[in-house]
C-alpha positions in Angstrom: 8.3 -16.3 7.2 4.9 -14.5 7.2 2.4 -14.8 9.4 -0.5 -16.3 7.7 -3.5 -14.9 8.4 -7.1 -17.7 7.7 -10.6 -15.5 7.4 -14.0 -17.2 6.7 -16.9 -14.5 5.3 -20.0 -15.2 7.7 -22.5 -12.8 5.6 -25.6 -11.6 7.1 -29.3 -12.7 6.3 -29.6 -10.6 3.6 -26.5 -11.9 1.5 -24.6 -8.8 1.5 -21.6 -7.3 2.5 -22.9 -5.1 5.4 -22.5 -6.8 8.6 -20.2 -9.6 6.5 -18.0 -10.6 9.3 -19.9 -8.6 12.4 -20.3 -12.4 14.1 -16.7 -13.5 14.6 -14.3 -12.3 17.2 -11.7 -10.2 15.6 -8.4 -10.7 16.7 -5.7 -10.2 14.6 -5.3 -6.5 15.0 -1.5 -6.7 14.3 -1.7 -7.8 10.2 -4.2 -5.1 10.3 -7.9 -2.8 11.6 -10.9 -2.4 9.7 -11.5 1.4 8.7 -12.8 3.6 11.1 -16.2 5.3 9.9 -14.9 8.7 11.2 -11.5 8.1 8.8 -13.8 7.1 6.7 -16.4 10.2 6.6 -13.0 12.3 6.2 -12.0 10.5 3.0 -15.3 10.1 1.1 -14.8 14.3 0.1 -11.2 13.4 -1.7 -13.0 10.5 -4.0 -15.4 12.4 -5.5 -16.2 16.7 -4.8 -12.6 17.4 -3.9 -10.8 14.9 -6.6 -8.2 17.5 -7.8 -4.5 16.9 -8.3 -2.4 19.0 -5.3 0.1 20.0 -7.8 -2.6 21.9 -9.3 -2.9 26.4 -9.2 -6.6 26.6 -9.6 -9.0 26.0 -6.6 -9.4 22.7 -6.7 -5.8 22.0 -7.1 -5.1 24.5 -4.1 -8.1 23.0 -2.0 -6.3 18.9 -2.7 -3.2 20.7 -1.7 -5.0 22.3 1.9 -5.3 19.2 2.7 -2.8 17.0 2.1 -0.8 19.5 4.3 -3.7 19.3 6.7 -2.7 15.1 6.7 0.7 16.0 7.2 0.1 18.5 10.1 -2.0 15.9 12.0 0.7 13.5 11.6 3.2 16.1 12.8 0.8 16.2 15.7 0.4 12.8 17.1 4.5 11.9 16.6 4.9 15.1 19.1 7.7 15.8 15.9 9.4 19.5 15.0 8.8 20.6 11.5 6.1 19.5 8.8 9.0 19.2 6.7 10.3 16.3 8.8 7.2 14.2 7.8 7.1 12.5 4.0 3.9 10.5 3.4 4.2 6.5 1.6 2.3 3.7 0.4 2.8 1.9 4.0 5.3 0.5 6.3 7.6 -1.4 3.5 8.0 1.1 1.4 9.1 3.7 5.0 11.2 1.2 6.1 12.7 0.0 2.3 12.9 4.3 2.0 14.7 4.9 5.9 17.7 2.2 5.1 18.2 2.3 1.5 18.0 6.5 1.6 20.6 6.7 4.3 22.3 3.9 2.7 23.1 5.9 -0.6 22.9 9.5 1.1 26.0 7.8 3.3 28.5 5.4 1.8 30.8 8.5 1.5 30.9 7.7 5.6 30.9 4.3 5.7 29.0 1.0 4.6 28.1 -0.4 8.1 24.4 -0.9 9.4 23.3 -2.9 12.4 20.1 -4.3 13.4 18.0 -6.9 15.0 17.3 -10.9 14.5 13.5 -9.7 14.5 13.0 -7.5 12.7 10.0 -7.1 10.2 11.5 -8.7 6.4 10.6 -5.3 5.4 14.0 -4.5 7.4 15.3 -7.9 7.1 15.0 -7.6 3.2 16.1 -4.2 2.8 19.5 -5.3 4.1 19.4 -8.5 2.6 20.0 -6.7 -0.5 23.0 -4.6 0.3 24.7 -6.9 1.8 24.9 -7.9 -2.7 25.4 -4.4 -3.2 28.7 -4.3 -0.7 27.2 -3.6 2.7 28.1 -5.2 6.2 24.8 -6.0 8.1 25.3 -6.7 11.7 22.5 -9.1 12.7 22.4 -9.1 17.1 20.7 -11.4 19.1 18.1 -10.6 21.2 17.3 -11.9 25.2 14.5 -15.1 25.5 12.0 -11.4 26.0 13.2 -10.4 22.3 14.6 -7.1 23.6 17.9 -6.2 22.2 20.9 -5.3 24.5 22.4 -1.2 24.2 25.4 -3.3 25.7 24.7 -4.8 22.5 25.0 -2.4 20.1 27.7 -0.6 21.5 30.2 -3.6 21.4 28.7 -3.7 17.3 29.2 -0.2 16.4 31.8 1.0 14.0 33.8 4.3 13.1 31.7 3.2 9.8 28.4 3.1 11.1 25.7 4.8 8.7 23.2 4.0 10.4 21.2 1.2 13.3 17.9 0.2 12.9 15.6 -1.5 15.6 11.8 -1.5 15.7 10.3 0.0 18.2 7.6 -2.7 18.5 8.0 -6.2 17.6 5.0 -7.0 14.9 5.2 -11.2 16.6 5.5 -10.5 19.6 4.9 -7.7 20.6 8.1 -6.3 22.7 8.8 -2.7 23.3 12.5 -1.7 22.7 14.6 0.4 24.4 14.8 3.0 21.4 16.2 6.2 23.0 19.1 4.1 24.6 20.4 2.5 21.2 19.9 6.6 19.4 21.9 7.5 22.3 24.7 5.8 20.8 24.7 5.7 18.2 24.4 8.9 18.0 27.5 9.2 20.2 29.3 7.0 17.5 28.2 9.3 14.2 25.3 7.1 13.5 22.4 7.0 12.7 19.4 5.6 14.3 16.5 4.5 12.1 13.1 2.4 14.2 9.9 0.6 12.5 7.6 2.1 14.4 4.9 0.6 12.5 3.2 -1.4 15.5 3.6 0.9 17.6 1.9 4.2 15.9 -1.4 4.1 17.9 -1.1 2.0 20.3 1.7 3.6 23.0 2.8 7.2 22.7 5.5 8.6 20.8 7.6 11.8 21.1 10.3 11.4 18.5 11.4 14.7 19.2 13.2 13.0 22.4 13.1 8.8 21.2 16.4 9.6 19.0 15.3 8.5 16.0 16.1 10.3 13.6 13.9 8.2 11.1 10.1 6.2 11.7 8.5 4.6 9.7 4.7 3.3 10.2 1.4 2.7 8.1 -1.8 3.5 8.6 -3.6 0.4 7.8 -2.3 -0.2 12.2 -4.5 2.3 13.6 -7.7 2.5 11.6 -6.7 3.6 8.5 -6.8 3.3 4.6 -4.0 0.5 3.9 -1.9 1.5 0.5 -0.7 4.6 3.1 2.4 5.2 4.9 4.4 7.8 6.3 8.1 8.5 7.1 10.0 10.7 9.4 13.0 12.3 9.1 14.7 14.9 10.7 15.5 17.7 9.8 19.3 17.4 8.7 19.0 14.2 7.8 19.8 13.6 4.5 18.4 10.8 2.3 18.7 10.3 -0.9 15.6 10.5 -3.6 13.0 7.5 -3.8 11.3 8.4 -6.9 12.6 10.7 -10.3 9.7 12.4 -11.7 7.9 15.4 -10.6 8.2 17.6 -7.4 6.0 15.6 -4.8 6.9 14.8 -1.2 9.2 18.3 -2.2 11.2 16.9 -4.8 12.4 13.0 -3.0 9.0 11.0 -4.6 7.7 11.5 -7.3 3.8 10.4 -8.3 0.7 12.7 -7.7 0.0 12.6 -4.5 -3.3 9.8 -2.7 -5.0 12.4 -1.0 -7.8 10.5 -0.1 -4.8 8.4 1.8 -3.1 11.2 3.1 -6.5 12.5 4.5 -7.4 8.9 6.2 -4.0 8.6 7.5 -3.5 12.0 9.3 -7.2 11.6 10.4 -6.9 7.5 11.5 -3.5 8.6 14.0 -5.1 11.6 14.9 -8.3 9.5 16.3 -5.6 6.8 17.4 -4.1 9.6 19.8 -6.2 11.1 21.1 -8.3 8.0 22.7 -4.3 5.9 23.3 -5.2 5.8 27.2 -8.5 4.9 26.8 -7.7 2.4 24.0 -5.2 1.0 26.0 -5.7 0.5 29.3 -9.2 -1.6 27.3 -7.2 -4.1 25.8 -4.5 -4.2 28.3 -7.2 -5.5 31.0 -8.6 -8.0 27.7 -5.3 -9.1 27.3 -4.9 -9.9 30.9 -8.4 -10.9 31.1 -7.6 -13.4 28.3 -4.0 -14.6 29.5 -4.9 -15.5 33.2 -8.4 -17.2 31.6 -6.2 -19.6 29.1 -3.3 -20.1 31.8 -5.8 -21.2 34.5 -7.2 -24.1 32.3 -4.7 -25.6 30.1 -1.1 -26.4 31.9 1.9 -26.2 28.8 1.2 -23.1 27.7 4.4 -20.6 26.6 4.3 -17.4 26.8 6.3 -15.3 24.4 7.8 -12.5 24.5 7.5 -10.5 28.1 4.5 -9.9 30.7 4.9 -6.1 30.8 7.1 -4.0 28.3 4.8 -5.6 25.8 2.7 -4.4 23.2 -0.8 -3.2 25.2 -2.9 -6.1 22.3 0.0 -8.5 22.6 -0.9 -12.4 23.3 1.8 -14.7 22.0 1.4 -18.3 23.6 2.7 -21.3 22.1 0.3 -24.2 23.2 2.7 -27.6 23.9 2.5 -30.4 21.9 -0.1 -28.8 19.2 0.9 -27.1 16.0 -0.4 -23.8 15.7 -1.1 -24.1 12.4 -4.1 -26.1 13.0 -5.1 -24.6 16.4 -5.7 -21.4 13.8 -7.7 -23.6 11.4 -10.0 -25.2 14.1 -11.1 -21.5 16.0 -11.0 -19.8 12.2 -13.7 -22.9 12.4 -15.6 -21.6 15.6 -15.2 -17.7 13.6 -12.7 -16.5 15.9 -9.7 -14.8 13.4 -5.8 -14.6 15.2 -2.6 -15.5 13.7 -0.4 -18.6 13.6 3.6 -17.9 14.3 4.1 -20.2 11.6 3.5 -20.1 7.7 3.5 -22.3 5.0 6.0 -20.7 2.2 6.2 -22.8 -1.1 4.7 -25.8 0.0 7.7 -25.4 3.5 6.9 -25.2 7.1 9.3 -22.9 7.7 8.7 -21.4 12.3 8.6 -18.0 13.0 12.4 -16.7 12.9 11.9 -14.3 15.7 10.4 -17.0 18.0 13.2 -18.8 17.0 15.7 -15.7 17.8 13.9 -15.4 22.3 14.8 -19.2 21.7 12.0 -21.6 20.9 12.7 -24.9 19.5 11.4 -25.4 16.3 8.3 -27.3 18.0 7.8 -24.1 20.3 7.5 -22.1 17.5 5.6 -23.8 15.3 2.7 -24.6 17.8 2.2 -20.8 18.5 -0.8 -18.2 18.3 -1.0 -14.8 18.0 -3.8 -13.1 19.1 -4.5 -9.7 18.8 -6.4 -7.2 20.7 -7.9 -4.3 19.6 -10.7 -1.6 21.3 -13.8 -2.4 20.0 -13.4 -6.1 21.5 -15.3 -7.1 24.3 -15.3 -8.8 27.9 -18.0 -11.1 26.4 -15.9 -11.6 23.6 -12.7 -13.0 25.4 -14.4 -14.6 27.7 -15.9 -15.9 24.5 -12.7 -18.1 23.6 -11.6 -18.4 27.0 -14.2 -21.3 26.2 -13.8 -22.3 22.8 -9.9 -22.4 22.5 -9.2 -24.6 26.2 -10.7 -27.4 24.8 -9.9 -27.4 21.0 -5.9 -27.4 22.6 -7.4 -30.6 24.5 -8.3 -32.2 21.6 -5.7 -31.5 19.5 -3.4 -32.8 22.3 -5.2 -36.3 22.6 -5.4 -36.5 18.7 -1.4 -37.0 19.1 -1.5 -39.4 21.6 
């Protein structure tokens, strides 16, 4: 079940695209972020002037190759990794997750055919594991506690001699829970298994020291930290075997064929560099806004459940269930007021399904369908948060009164 995202275009007085959403309050940064102006400026030359193929040996091609490798070094620095040989560019978080899991499964099938993951992973992980099950693999889906945390003891109890991979996300995309990756990786390594972590939500939001995290593979996606959509990266620790993803040319060190997306790679590198440079000040800012929003809502409303932990969560993530209403209705009415957020339930193929994450932490179907996810970015202001605090409680009261 995917999270639904509703937007309503608001044009400026001239009717053009510039400033199209400027009068809206955007609280859906976990879904995607606006491309940074600095990143866009850095990408433009590689659409126009420096348009060479990085595989060409002439000067134009060499300049493009230089830009690709510079971008790789920026990712290396942001992740505190050991070598540029450990960084592979992909089309996004979904591809990175797929490649990590399927690539390890194929490369280590001689060791075993067992994988461990959790019930609250992104569908890019869950659906890949389910596909592997159809190919004869066995997958253990670990439960989580009421805050969405995976227990290292559960990992220890589930791991076997034939376990080749443990895949646990660094931070949950719905409720923001930060997982004990280092402890889990240590257990995996004690038993000869590899550790993969989906860091799509964590990258650019919390510090990542991949060398000390214990992760052998790590996925990220550029558009979550003001980079371009359709661009991601996969960290693969030196010495980790991984099956080739795409056959054809010799790009990405013979592992992922296809002409490189040079502007996208440049954009990812610049965006991750920028996010890392300003990480502490941005984290402090969004955390203060999140606390302001949470307490401002709870001071006016009863029957509000916080989904996920108060601490040890992504700084900009606030997921609440408002008892007695449906999250979809709240989402739509907020949208009419110019506030963009997300719901933890989605209308898929004519049926309304509750969030698998919220159900996994013990919420009832009604509580899960009463959820609203608001994710704050560094560009949000106190004035915007105060406007949400002013509007949201009244909408919730009206919805409750309509249900009697």
